[in-house]
Backbone as CSV, one residue per row, in Angstrom:
resi,resn,N_x,N_y,N_z,CA_x,CA_y,CA_z,C_x,C_y,C_z
1,MET,0.767,-1.233,0.005,-0.087,-0.051,0.088,0.942,1.288,0.073
2,GLU,1.885,1.129,0.532,2.986,2.408,0.629,3.249,2.844,-0.700
3,ASN,3.549,1.784,-1.746,3.861,2.396,-2.941,2.894,3.017,-3.893
4,LEU,1.532,2.845,-3.476,0.383,3.342,-4.010,0.348,4.790,-3.514
5,ILE,0.484,4.927,-2.072,0.529,6.309,-1.476,1.559,7.022,-2.068
6,HIS,2.794,6.407,-2.128,3.890,7.285,-2.669,3.518,7.655,-4.129
7,PHE,2.966,6.770,-4.997,2.922,7.078,-6.280,1.632,8.260,-6.359
8,ILE,0.770,8.114,-5.423,-0.427,9.464,-5.625,0.362,10.713,-5.170
9,GLN,1.165,10.644,-4.190,1.939,11.860,-3.523,2.757,12.459,-4.562
10,SER,3.480,11.399,-5.479,4.179,11.928,-6.425,3.543,13.004,-7.517
11,LYS,2.068,12.788,-7.479,1.348,13.760,-8.175,0.640,14.841,-7.570
12,ILE,0.092,14.699,-6.374,-0.594,15.575,-5.662,-0.287,15.284,-4.128
13,SER,-0.635,16.474,-3.316,-0.403,16.276,-1.922,-1.582,15.728,-1.328
14,LEU,-1.362,14.933,-0.103,-2.511,14.154,0.493,-2.373,14.457,2.061
15,THR,-3.375,14.770,2.291,-3.635,14.787,3.863,-3.492,13.638,4.345
16,GLN,-3.408,13.442,5.820,-3.383,12.123,6.639,-4.947,11.527,6.456
17,GLU,-5.827,12.397,6.397,-7.292,11.808,6.286,-7.306,11.186,4.837
18,GLU,-6.914,12.016,3.935,-6.982,11.385,2.518,-6.290,9.933,2.382
19,ILE,-5.183,9.938,2.873,-4.258,8.627,3.036,-5.147,7.523,3.627
20,GLN,-5.688,7.709,4.689,-6.596,6.812,5.389,-7.759,6.343,4.587
21,LEU,-8.378,7.385,3.885,-9.420,6.909,2.996,-8.874,6.141,1.829
22,THR,-7.963,6.554,1.351,-7.371,5.649,0.273,-7.026,4.224,0.737
23,LYS,-6.398,4.325,1.788,-6.301,2.745,2.359,-7.376,1.930,2.744
24,LYS,-8.375,2.985,3.075,-9.655,2.154,3.449,-10.326,1.659,1.916
25,TYR,-10.482,2.313,1.102,-11.131,1.845,-0.221,-10.216,0.949,-1.147
26,PHE,-8.736,0.826,-0.883,-8.101,-0.013,-1.754,-7.831,-1.390,-0.975
27,ILE,-7.932,-2.367,-1.865,-7.493,-3.895,-1.491,-6.302,-4.343,-2.005
28,SER,-5.576,-5.025,-1.071,-4.308,-5.653,-1.684,-4.556,-7.123,-1.943
29,GLU,-3.813,-7.692,-2.896,-3.980,-8.904,-3.094,-2.666,-9.587,-3.977
30,GLU,-2.363,-10.944,-3.888,-1.180,-11.309,-4.613,-1.761,-12.498,-5.466
31,ILE,-1.399,-12.496,-6.915,-1.990,-13.187,-7.763,-0.809,-13.997,-8.490
32,PRO,-0.799,-15.316,-8.527,-0.211,-15.952,-9.355,0.195,-15.689,-10.896
33,ALA,1.428,-15.993,-11.304,1.380,-16.013,-12.888,0.559,-16.491,-13.720
34,GLN,0.192,-15.890,-14.937,-0.810,-16.598,-16.006,-2.226,-16.646,-15.325
35,THR,-2.676,-15.572,-14.686,-3.994,-15.615,-14.238,-4.619,-14.521,-14.749
36,ASN,-5.921,-15.014,-15.257,-6.751,-13.938,-15.895,-7.390,-13.055,-14.850
37,LEU,-7.191,-11.648,-15.271,-7.869,-10.671,-14.279,-9.353,-10.272,-15.038
38,LEU,-9.195,-10.410,-16.121,-10.444,-10.046,-17.056,-10.383,-10.762,-18.135
39,LYS,-11.578,-11.173,-18.752,-11.841,-11.956,-20.012,-12.765,-10.854,-20.805
40,ALA,-12.655,-10.867,-22.086,-13.601,-10.201,-22.996,-15.007,-10.713,-22.733
41,GLY,-16.074,-9.768,-22.730,-17.219,-10.045,-22.729,-17.699,-9.856,-21.278
42,LYS,-16.920,-9.829,-20.248,-17.182,-9.499,-18.794,-16.976,-8.083,-18.539
43,VAL,-17.636,-7.560,-17.399,-17.514,-6.042,-17.156,-16.427,-6.059,-16.035
44,GLU,-15.614,-4.971,-16.467,-14.369,-4.698,-15.507,-14.892,-3.941,-14.222
45,ARG,-14.665,-4.728,-13.008,-15.183,-4.173,-11.855,-14.258,-3.477,-11.033
46,TYR,-12.720,-3.304,-11.391,-11.714,-2.853,-10.696,-10.651,-1.884,-11.487
47,ILE,-10.223,-1.012,-10.834,-8.955,-0.268,-11.174,-7.918,-1.013,-10.438
48,TYR,-6.731,-1.404,-11.236,-5.726,-2.125,-10.446,-4.560,-1.003,-10.299
49,PHE,-3.732,-1.095,-9.440,-2.298,-0.531,-9.172,-1.525,-1.633,-9.002
50,LEU,-0.470,-1.627,-9.828,0.527,-2.913,-9.902,1.541,-2.544,-9.145
51,ASP,1.531,-3.301,-7.924,2.713,-2.978,-6.809,3.864,-3.685,-7.302
52,ALA,3.762,-4.770,-7.694,4.989,-5.704,-8.268,4.461,-6.765,-9.149
53,GLY,5.296,-6.772,-10.140,5.021,-7.912,-11.252,4.839,-7.109,-12.630
54,ILE,4.265,-8.149,-13.549,4.104,-7.564,-14.934,2.779,-7.979,-15.354
55,VAL,1.938,-7.356,-15.907,0.583,-7.493,-16.705,0.606,-7.118,-17.965
56,LYS,-0.227,-8.040,-18.811,-0.448,-7.877,-20.281,-2.157,-7.535,-20.382
57,GLY,-2.118,-6.698,-21.101,-3.511,-6.703,-21.870,-3.653,-6.767,-23.115
58,TYR,-4.606,-7.644,-23.556,-4.560,-7.821,-24.908,-6.045,-8.039,-25.601
59,GLN,-6.237,-8.132,-26.909,-7.691,-8.347,-27.570,-7.273,-9.424,-28.426
60,ASN,-8.317,-10.540,-28.617,-8.266,-11.422,-29.543,-8.981,-10.991,-30.715
61,ILE,-8.162,-10.638,-31.794,-8.676,-10.057,-33.023,-8.669,-11.102,-34.109
62,ASP,-9.764,-11.599,-34.336,-9.912,-12.706,-35.527,-8.995,-13.805,-35.279
63,GLY,-8.765,-14.433,-33.746,-8.060,-15.473,-33.512,-6.658,-14.999,-33.316
64,LYS,-6.206,-13.748,-33.587,-4.743,-13.539,-33.251,-4.730,-12.455,-31.848
65,ILE,-3.849,-12.881,-31.109,-3.496,-12.172,-29.984,-2.903,-10.901,-30.253
66,VAL,-3.486,-9.753,-30.018,-2.761,-8.461,-30.082,-2.516,-7.863,-28.666
67,VAL,-1.213,-7.490,-28.241,-0.914,-7.100,-27.020,-0.932,-5.643,-27.212
68,GLN,-1.826,-4.940,-26.236,-1.955,-3.542,-26.377,-1.304,-2.823,-25.222
69,HIS,-1.296,-3.643,-24.069,-0.664,-3.121,-22.641,0.252,-4.068,-22.254
70,LEU,1.462,-3.562,-21.812,2.239,-4.276,-20.971,2.592,-3.545,-19.957
71,VAL,2.204,-3.730,-18.673,2.143,-2.811,-17.661,3.234,-3.283,-16.691
72,ALA,4.099,-2.304,-16.269,5.016,-2.476,-15.298,4.903,-1.907,-13.991
73,GLU,5.641,-2.232,-13.059,5.350,-1.996,-11.471,5.015,-0.509,-11.353
74,ASN,4.302,-0.078,-10.245,3.771,1.275,-10.007,3.241,1.930,-11.101
75,ASP,2.193,1.390,-11.675,1.159,2.187,-12.644,-0.213,1.446,-12.440
76,PHE,-1.220,2.238,-12.860,-2.459,1.740,-12.943,-2.819,1.114,-14.161
77,PHE,-3.745,0.204,-14.059,-4.457,-0.425,-15.587,-5.874,-0.686,-15.177
78,THR,-6.480,-0.854,-16.277,-8.078,-1.308,-16.176,-8.402,-1.386,-17.576
79,SER,-9.657,-2.040,-17.970,-10.222,-1.930,-19.303,-11.228,-0.638,-18.852
80,LEU,-10.603,0.667,-19.009,-11.284,1.835,-18.716,-12.723,1.881,-19.139
81,GLU,-12.841,1.853,-20.483,-14.370,2.060,-20.987,-15.450,0.928,-20.133
82,SER,-14.967,-0.199,-20.068,-15.841,-1.250,-19.327,-16.107,-0.859,-18.018
83,PHE,-14.955,-0.320,-17.139,-15.033,0.041,-15.662,-16.061,1.310,-15.814
84,MET,-15.842,2.253,-16.463,-16.537,3.543,-16.260,-18.131,3.332,-16.881
85,THR,-18.178,2.599,-17.813,-19.818,2.622,-18.362,-20.365,0.957,-17.923
86,GLU,-19.690,0.479,-17.127,-20.088,-1.091,-16.442,-20.786,-1.772,-17.811
87,THR,-19.981,-1.695,-18.978,-20.237,-2.547,-20.072,-19.345,-3.716,-20.288
88,PRO,-19.700,-4.698,-21.136,-18.622,-5.858,-21.241,-17.530,-5.327,-22.203
89,SER,-16.326,-5.735,-21.554,-14.943,-5.392,-22.153,-14.680,-5.970,-23.467
90,LEU,-13.954,-5.578,-24.262,-13.268,-6.270,-25.230,-11.909,-6.712,-25.102
91,ASP,-11.435,-6.340,-23.813,-10.161,-6.558,-23.480,-9.798,-7.881,-22.514
92,TYR,-8.687,-8.598,-22.606,-8.320,-9.425,-21.640,-7.129,-8.928,-20.846
93,TYR,-6.992,-9.162,-19.625,-5.732,-8.870,-18.816,-5.508,-9.985,-18.062
94,GLU,-4.043,-10.190,-17.955,-3.424,-11.426,-17.412,-2.266,-11.144,-16.778
95,THR,-1.950,-11.687,-15.658,-0.766,-11.600,-15.082,0.408,-12.228,-15.762
96,VAL,1.620,-11.550,-15.969,2.706,-12.409,-16.729,3.564,-13.007,-15.793
97,THR,3.702,-12.388,-14.840,4.492,-12.866,-13.532,3.502,-12.974,-12.310
98,ALA,4.073,-13.481,-11.237,3.319,-13.307,-9.921,3.338,-11.863,-9.677
99,CYS,2.097,-11.503,-9.297,1.821,-10.082,-8.958,1.328,-9.673,-7.598
100,LYS,1.514,-8.577,-7.223,0.910,-7.822,-6.085,0.033,-6.679,-6.618
101,LEU,-1.144,-6.910,-6.456,-2.117,-5.711,-6.793,-2.813,-5.133,-5.848
102,ILE,-2.947,-3.844,-6.080,-4.046,-2.854,-5.164,-5.161,-2.561,-6.178
103,LYS,-6.395,-2.893,-5.559,-7.249,-2.809,-6.441,-8.512,-1.878,-5.696
104,ILE,-9.292,-1.344,-6.413,-10.358,-0.589,-6.019,-11.542,-0.875,-7.026
105,SER,-12.891,-0.936,-6.173,-13.966,-1.408,-6.935,-14.607,-0.049,-7.500
106,LYS,-15.401,-0.234,-8.432,-16.265,0.937,-9.042,-17.210,1.457,-7.954
107,PRO,-17.931,0.897,-6.928,-18.547,1.521,-5.980,-17.673,2.369,-5.023
108,ASP,-16.477,1.682,-4.829,-15.416,2.560,-3.730,-14.879,3.511,-4.635
109,PHE,-14.615,3.453,-5.843,-14.099,4.442,-6.743,-14.958,5.734,-6.464
110,ASP,-16.186,5.384,-6.886,-17.356,6.427,-6.875,-17.484,7.379,-5.445
111,LEU,-17.435,6.560,-4.374,-17.390,6.945,-3.060,-16.184,7.949,-2.865
112,LEU,-14.917,7.297,-3.137,-13.917,8.154,-2.972,-13.929,9.510,-3.728
113,GLN,-14.466,9.458,-4.905,-14.627,10.729,-5.677,-15.631,11.490,-4.885
114,GLN,-16.429,11.018,-4.203,-17.538,11.744,-3.994,-17.292,12.251,-2.413
115,GLU,-16.361,11.711,-1.679,-15.914,12.054,-0.309,-14.799,13.010,-0.315
116,THR,-13.913,13.082,-1.587,-12.789,13.838,-1.445,-12.725,14.671,-2.536
117,LYS,-11.625,15.577,-2.516,-11.387,16.479,-3.729,-10.221,16.153,-4.450
118,PHE,-9.241,15.396,-3.664,-7.985,14.937,-4.242,-8.181,13.884,-5.506
119,TRP,-9.162,12.941,-5.355,-9.289,11.788,-6.069,-9.681,12.287,-7.618
120,ALA,-10.551,13.189,-7.771,-10.891,13.405,-9.119,-9.651,14.152,-9.831
121,VAL,-8.855,15.023,-9.058,-7.814,15.671,-9.397,-6.757,14.473,-9.900
122,PHE,-6.395,13.680,-9.149,-5.520,12.648,-9.244,-5.964,11.676,-10.463
123,VAL,-7.174,11.332,-10.480,-7.673,10.489,-11.830,-7.347,11.292,-12.951
124,LYS,-7.733,12.438,-13.077,-7.752,13.115,-14.180,-6.111,13.433,-14.609
125,GLU,-5.173,13.534,-13.793,-3.769,13.394,-13.904,-3.156,12.288,-14.431
126,VAL,-3.724,11.023,-13.984,-3.272,9.870,-14.352,-3.873,9.611,-15.719
127,THR,-4.969,9.812,-15.967,-5.758,9.408,-17.451,-5.180,10.308,-18.396
128,ASN,-4.685,11.644,-18.055,-4.047,12.504,-19.012,-2.498,11.958,-19.332
129,GLU,-1.885,11.438,-18.555,-0.580,10.748,-18.670,-0.673,9.580,-19.514
130,HIS,-1.858,8.678,-19.248,-2.088,7.250,-19.962,-2.416,7.725,-21.568
131,LEU,-3.178,8.852,-21.584,-3.827,9.293,-22.908,-2.457,9.844,-23.678
132,ASN,-1.521,10.553,-23.026,-0.197,11.076,-23.603,0.594,9.938,-24.150
133,CYS,0.833,8.902,-23.104,1.380,7.736,-23.604,0.963,6.956,-24.879
134,LYS,-0.446,6.819,-24.802,-1.003,6.235,-26.155,-0.989,7.187,-27.247
135,LEU,-1.031,8.620,-27.201,-0.570,9.404,-28.409,0.791,9.257,-28.961
136,GLU,1.607,9.085,-27.945,3.199,8.890,-28.397,3.602,7.562,-29.027
137,ARG,2.646,6.586,-28.655,2.852,5.226,-29.162,2.300,5.180,-30.431
138,VAL,0.891,6.010,-30.669,0.738,5.826,-32.144,1.582,6.798,-33.069
139,LYS,2.194,7.753,-32.416,3.152,8.455,-33.305,4.535,7.705,-33.574
140,ASP,4.675,6.950,-32.687,5.936,5.864,-32.814,5.645,4.912,-33.846
141,PHE,4.356,4.387,-34.190,4.117,3.378,-34.896,4.278,4.222,-36.517
142,GLN,3.765,5.407,-36.331,3.779,6.239,-37.721,5.163,6.745,-38.336
143,ILE,6.121,6.914,-37.261,7.356,7.412,-37.758,8.838,6.678,-37.531
144,LEU,8.476,5.646,-36.429,9.668,4.944,-36.236,9.673,3.427,-36.946
145,THR,11.032,3.144,-37.201,11.238,1.821,-37.722,10.891,0.679,-36.652
146,ALA,10.673,-0.494,-37.128,10.574,-1.595,-35.958,11.824,-1.558,-35.309
147,LYS,12.961,-1.327,-35.898,14.127,-1.433,-34.796,13.992,-0.245,-33.794
148,GLU,13.750,0.877,-34.322,13.554,2.121,-33.550,12.734,1.903,-32.366
149,ARG,11.568,1.261,-32.683,10.565,1.032,-31.780,11.092,0.056,-30.638
150,TYR,11.706,-0.948,-31.030,12.379,-1.719,-30.172,13.296,-1.290,-29.365
151,LEU,14.226,-0.634,-29.856,15.351,0.233,-29.260,14.708,1.213,-28.141
152,LYS,13.750,1.861,-28.416,12.965,2.737,-27.514,12.507,2.053,-26.224
153,PHE,11.648,0.801,-26.736,11.113,-0.084,-25.682,12.064,-0.546,-24.662
154,ILE,13.258,-1.034,-25.194,14.087,-1.430,-24.198,14.916,-0.495,-23.558
155,ASP,14.756,0.910,-23.683,15.426,1.890,-23.144,14.408,2.334,-22.067
156,GLN,13.141,2.303,-22.264,12.170,2.915,-21.320,11.643,1.663,-20.254
157,TYR,11.799,0.553,-20.902,11.201,-0.476,-20.065,12.165,-1.814,-19.988
158,PRO,13.261,-1.581,-19.410,14.231,-2.602,-19.473,13.763,-3.858,-18.770
159,LYS,13.003,-3.773,-17.687,12.657,-4.865,-16.792,11.425,-5.603,-17.870
160,LEU,10.592,-4.974,-18.467,9.813,-5.630,-19.332,10.614,-6.363,-20.363
161,ALA,11.526,-5.744,-21.087,12.276,-6.282,-21.948,13.128,-7.687,-21.373
162,LEU,13.494,-7.691,-20.378,14.156,-8.925,-19.878,12.981,-10.016,-19.251
163,ASN,11.673,-9.686,-19.068,10.854,-10.680,-18.166,9.647,-11.084,-19.134
164,VAL,9.467,-10.545,-20.273,8.487,-10.649,-21.057,8.571,-11.208,-22.232
165,SER,8.001,-12.432,-22.880,8.265,-13.090,-23.940,8.551,-12.458,-25.217
166,ILE,9.104,-13.033,-26.250,9.473,-12.234,-27.307,8.207,-12.143,-28.070
167,ASP,7.260,-13.070,-28.092,6.040,-13.167,-28.767,5.107,-11.928,-28.254
168,ASN,5.166,-11.742,-27.013,4.256,-10.671,-26.173,4.971,-9.112,-26.681
169,ILE,6.134,-9.109,-26.823,6.873,-7.906,-26.933,6.584,-7.629,-28.439
170,ALA,6.981,-8.645,-29.277,6.729,-8.373,-30.798,5.335,-7.899,-30.969
171,SER,4.254,-8.411,-30.591,2.948,-8.131,-30.726,2.575,-6.779,-30.151
172,PHE,3.089,-6.363,-29.040,3.178,-4.908,-28.457,3.669,-3.799,-29.492
173,LEU,4.895,-4.330,-30.051,5.671,-3.390,-30.891,4.903,-3.456,-32.354
174,GLY,4.047,-4.363,-32.528,3.332,-4.538,-33.957,4.088,-5.194,-34.967
175,MET,4.994,-6.183,-34.608,5.795,-6.940,-35.557,5.605,-8.381,-35.344
176,GLU,5.923,-9.267,-36.112,5.997,-10.567,-35.915,7.317,-10.937,-35.148
177,PRO,7.191,-12.246,-34.336,8.129,-12.500,-33.520,9.638,-12.675,-34.355
178,GLN,9.509,-13.141,-35.540,10.680,-13.477,-36.457,11.409,-12.075,-36.573
179,SER,10.674,-11.173,-36.842,11.082,-9.944,-37.144,11.907,-9.325,-35.784
180,LEU,11.405,-9.492,-34.744,11.917,-8.972,-33.742,13.269,-9.920,-33.158
181,SER,13.155,-11.019,-33.565,14.399,-11.906,-33.422,15.619,-11.513,-34.105
182,ARG,15.276,-11.192,-35.476,16.246,-10.567,-36.257,16.779,-9.191,-35.861
183,ILE,15.887,-8.563,-35.419,16.304,-7.066,-34.810,17.209,-7.285,-33.760
184,ARG,16.906,-8.228,-32.766,17.701,-8.552,-31.598,19.090,-9.035,-31.973
185,LYS,19.242,-9.794,-33.071,20.501,-10.235,-33.565,21.228,-9.184,-33.883
186,GLN,20.685,-8.199,-34.768,21.285,-7.199,-35.223,22.086,-6.336,-34.105
187,ILE,21.236,-6.262,-33.281,21.514,-5.229,-32.077,22.757,-6.006,-31.368
188,ALA,22.822,-7.209,-31.292,23.634,-8.007,-30.261,24.995,-7.843,-30.899
189,PHE,25.067,-7.548,-32.303,26.446,-7.682,-32.986,26.979,-6.305,-33.019
């Protein structure tokens, strides 16, 4: 829980009362590797903070797994549209490694927003950061070569590069595993 509080305080100031409310509404849990957190067609009931481990988010598009999210420690994730509108998700979320998660349910999320001023400000801040990351990712797909995307990925996410399968990294970067293998061989020499 301390990592979550630290993360929030890195964005905004919290009073002791706000810290206690945050601790009241968030729940910690440990999840083994390769555990489904959400399946397409189900309604997302939680927003998660990844305290430790790695999570992937993906969609099954015409039988092909397309990895859209590789989540590293100290970040939030959810199927946002499903969570906010309480409609079935198109996304799957699965733990890649054993994970420590801190989660908040939709009813508790709404209560925290009603009872505090900081929560709406914080959610807006994190949502804007995630939106900027998505926009940068789209731009990277438009202007960077596959090799440049991979080099940027290993620079920004060295832990993910070491602990996520080549198939998942390739899918996340929009290439075939064979292409990523060739790129990795070129870089090694």
